[in-house]
N, CA, C and O of each residue as an XYZ file, in Angstrom:
280
protein
N      15.823      4.296      7.124
C      14.664      3.777      7.344
C      13.414      4.757      7.517
O      13.466      5.686      8.324
N      12.323      4.519      6.750
C      11.374      5.587      6.966
C      10.560      5.157      8.082
O      10.690      4.012      8.515
N       9.658      6.042      8.634
C       8.869      5.899      9.655
C       7.487      5.682      9.031
O       7.112      6.344      8.063
N       6.770      4.771      9.592
C       5.365      4.600      8.994
C       4.454      5.871      8.849
O       4.589      6.867      9.559
N       3.579      5.746      7.931
C       2.997      6.985      7.587
C       1.288      6.338      7.813
O       1.065      5.155      8.071
N       0.398      7.212      7.679
C      -1.099      6.820      7.901
C      -1.883      7.377      6.498
O      -1.459      8.331      5.846
N      -3.083      6.618      6.161
C      -3.718      7.017      4.961
C      -5.365      6.967      5.703
O      -5.771      6.024      6.381
N      -6.024      8.014      5.432
C      -7.387      8.154      5.883
C      -8.222      7.802      4.478
O      -8.112      8.454      3.440
N      -9.086      6.626      4.665
C      -9.754      6.157      3.651
C     -10.884      7.160      3.012
O     -11.377      8.110      3.620
N     -11.173      6.798      1.775
C     -12.404      7.498      0.984
C     -13.184      6.462      0.992
O     -12.807      5.291      0.941
N     -14.515      6.925      1.070
C     -15.519      5.990      0.597
C     -15.436      5.187     -0.594
O     -15.320      5.768     -1.673
N     -15.476      3.975     -0.549
C     -15.129      3.046     -1.580
C     -13.784      2.587     -1.955
O     -13.491      1.903     -2.936
N     -12.911      3.110     -0.938
C     -11.668      2.362     -1.043
C     -11.675      0.965     -0.847
O     -12.611      0.450     -0.236
N     -10.614      0.197     -1.355
C     -10.415     -1.102     -1.315
C      -8.960     -1.279     -0.976
O      -8.133     -0.378     -1.114
N      -8.633     -2.719     -0.438
C      -7.201     -2.953      0.053
C      -6.165     -2.613     -0.895
O      -5.189     -1.903     -0.654
N      -6.490     -3.251     -2.148
C      -5.735     -3.131     -3.378
C      -5.416     -1.635     -3.790
O      -4.318     -1.180     -4.111
N      -6.537     -1.027     -3.713
C      -6.644      0.291     -4.220
C      -5.717      1.100     -3.197
O      -4.812      1.746     -3.728
N      -5.798      1.145     -2.060
C      -5.164      1.839     -0.981
C      -3.567      1.461     -1.164
O      -2.764      2.388     -1.062
N      -3.132      0.268     -1.402
C      -2.088     -0.362     -1.607
C      -1.273      0.467     -2.761
O      -0.132      0.914     -2.646
N      -1.957      0.545     -3.669
C      -1.487      1.206     -4.974
C      -1.250      2.733     -4.755
O      -0.262      3.360     -5.139
N      -2.419      3.269     -4.011
C      -2.077      4.832     -3.746
C      -1.171      5.078     -3.057
O      -0.510      6.076     -3.343
N      -0.811      4.302     -1.943
C       0.222      4.571     -0.740
C       1.655      3.808     -1.037
O       2.716      4.375     -0.777
N       1.613      2.563     -1.564
C       2.802      1.947     -1.573
C       3.178      1.686     -3.268
O       4.241      1.141     -3.565
N       2.476      2.004     -4.027
C       2.820      2.060     -5.377
C       2.493      0.889     -6.058
O       2.634      0.900     -7.281
N       2.024     -0.270     -5.428
C       1.564     -1.450     -6.074
C       0.421     -2.100     -5.521
O       0.468     -2.276     -4.304
N      -0.554     -2.481     -6.100
C      -1.612     -3.172     -5.538
C      -1.146     -4.717     -4.989
O      -1.817     -5.385     -4.202
N       0.149     -5.131     -5.581
C       0.580     -6.528     -4.946
C       1.177     -6.351     -3.571
O       1.626     -7.301     -2.930
N       1.170     -5.146     -3.152
C       1.713     -5.052     -1.459
C       0.408     -4.964     -0.537
O       0.536     -4.643      0.644
N      -0.917     -5.264     -1.110
C      -1.914     -5.131     -0.163
C      -1.948     -6.063      0.940
O      -2.603     -5.790      1.946
N      -1.191     -7.318      0.818
C      -1.042     -8.123      1.933
C      -0.186     -7.445      3.054
O      -0.444     -7.576      4.250
N       0.956     -6.638      2.512
C       1.651     -6.104      3.456
C       0.769     -4.905      4.407
O       0.860     -4.787      5.629
N       0.009     -4.171      3.601
C      -0.895     -3.193      4.234
C      -1.981     -3.905      5.132
O      -2.418     -3.303      6.113
N      -2.414     -5.143      4.826
C      -3.355     -5.722      5.706
C      -2.672     -6.365      6.895
O      -3.223     -6.264      7.991
N      -1.508     -7.026      6.783
C      -0.758     -7.232      7.951
C      -0.551     -6.005      9.105
O      -0.486     -6.121     10.329
N      -0.492     -5.107      8.484
C      -0.294     -3.706      9.345
C      -1.452     -3.320      9.860
O      -1.416     -2.482     10.761
N      -2.562     -3.772      9.467
C      -3.882     -3.152      9.793
C      -4.885     -4.279     10.320
O      -6.059     -4.325      9.951
N      -4.304     -5.202     11.235
C      -5.200     -6.443     11.513
C      -6.697     -6.053     12.042
O      -7.578     -6.902     11.909
N      -6.971     -4.948     12.565
C      -8.144     -4.563     13.313
C      -9.145     -4.049     12.155
O     -10.327     -3.779     12.366
N      -8.628     -3.971     11.145
C      -9.764     -3.428      9.909
C      -9.856     -4.519      8.722
O     -10.248     -4.239      7.589
N      -9.441     -5.806      9.139
C      -9.560     -7.021      7.975
C     -11.071     -7.202      7.821
O     -11.403     -7.729      6.760
N     -12.055     -6.871      8.665
C     -13.370     -6.999      8.212
C     -13.974     -6.266      7.050
O     -14.990     -6.673      6.487
N     -13.263     -5.066      6.665
C     -13.660     -4.316      5.528
C     -12.947     -4.922      4.289
O     -11.793     -5.348      4.246
N     -13.882     -4.875      3.270
C     -13.534     -5.207      2.000
C     -13.606     -3.840      1.253
O     -12.616     -3.406      0.666
N     -14.707     -3.216      1.282
C     -14.653     -1.811      0.902
C     -14.993     -0.993      2.079
O     -15.910     -1.221      2.868
N     -14.148     -0.005      2.114
C     -13.950      0.936      3.110
C     -15.056      1.974      3.097
O     -15.598      2.278      2.034
N     -15.427      2.561      4.328
C     -16.295      3.787      4.307
C     -15.166      4.725      4.502
O     -14.007      4.351      4.680
N     -15.554      5.963      4.460
C     -14.567      7.168      4.681
C     -14.372      7.213      5.941
O     -15.212      6.833      6.757
N     -13.007      7.780      6.299
C     -12.448      8.176      7.526
C     -11.769      7.088      8.223
O     -11.108      7.387      9.217
N     -11.838      5.811      7.831
C     -10.910      4.758      8.476
C      -9.270      5.090      8.148
O      -8.811      5.290      7.024
N      -8.476      5.095      9.484
C      -7.369      5.408      9.335
C      -6.383      4.153      9.408
O      -6.340      3.334     10.326
N      -5.604      4.170      8.262
C      -4.721      2.905      8.142
C      -3.418      3.301      8.338
O      -3.050      4.425      7.998
N      -2.565      2.377      8.928
C      -1.109      2.462      9.028
C      -0.669      2.022      7.867
O      -1.057      0.952      7.397
N       0.204      2.813      7.268
C       0.892      2.389      6.006
C       2.362      2.150      6.263
O       3.110      3.127      6.302
N       2.840      0.929      6.443
C       4.400      0.609      6.741
C       5.104      0.946      5.595
O       4.725      0.923      4.425
N       6.339      1.310      6.142
C       7.455      1.579      5.276
C       7.939      0.419      4.625
O       8.275     -0.573      5.272
N       7.996      0.471      3.435
C       8.630     -0.957      2.593
C       9.641     -0.595      1.810
O       9.646      0.519      1.286
N      10.655     -1.505      1.621
C      11.822     -1.395      0.946
C      11.623     -1.904     -0.387
O      11.419     -3.113     -0.493
N      11.650     -1.116     -1.523
C      11.567     -1.534     -2.825
C      12.880     -1.892     -3.382
O      13.807     -1.090     -3.489
N      12.928     -3.228     -3.761
C      14.233     -3.925     -4.100
C      14.751     -3.095     -5.546
O      13.987     -2.780     -6.459
N      16.031     -2.863     -5.515
C      16.372     -2.253     -6.830
C      16.431     -3.476     -7.909
O      16.821     -4.591     -7.562
N      16.082     -3.233     -9.031
C      15.829     -4.075    -10.068
C      17.133     -3.854    -10.987
O      17.585     -2.722    -11.164
N      17.658     -4.897    -11.508
C      18.658     -4.868    -12.506
C      18.274     -5.282    -13.817
O      18.938     -5.131    -14.843
N      17.075     -5.851    -13.700
C      16.521     -6.398    -15.127
C      15.918     -5.418    -15.908
O      14.816     -5.760    -16.334
N      16.351     -4.130    -16.281
C      15.715     -3.229    -16.840
C      15.704     -3.618    -18.349
O      16.557     -4.399    -18.768
N      14.854     -3.145    -19.090
C      14.699     -3.415    -20.623
C      15.847     -2.444    -21.334
O      16.168     -1.363    -20.842
N      16.254     -2.822    -22.200
C      17.410     -1.938    -23.001
C      17.045     -0.445    -23.252
O      17.993      0.326    -23.404
N      15.862      0.020    -23.310
C      15.407      1.239    -23.478
C      15.383      1.995    -22.349
O      15.249      3.218    -22.410
N      15.510      1.337    -21.209
C      15.455      2.079    -19.852
C      16.908      2.016    -19.109
O      17.020      2.500    -17.984
N      17.829      1.510    -19.655
C      19.373      1.439    -19.368
C      19.942      2.750    -19.612
O      19.617      3.447    -20.573
N      20.762      3.066    -18.769
C      21.441      4.311    -19.182
C      23.007      3.913    -19.704
O      23.769      4.795    -20.100
């Protein structure tokens, strides 16, 4: 299990953008938001807000397209 990490926002960052940068998918913005309830009033972040980035388990996928299968 990985331990949580942190991300310091840049001016103009958004929840989905930070989720993409830190967790690899903007679809995980809800996970990021749940880990940072005190910052939910932001839609667009100023610089310097420190967010907790939770460790997430990325499920193994078996539905690979034929060109990706070994």
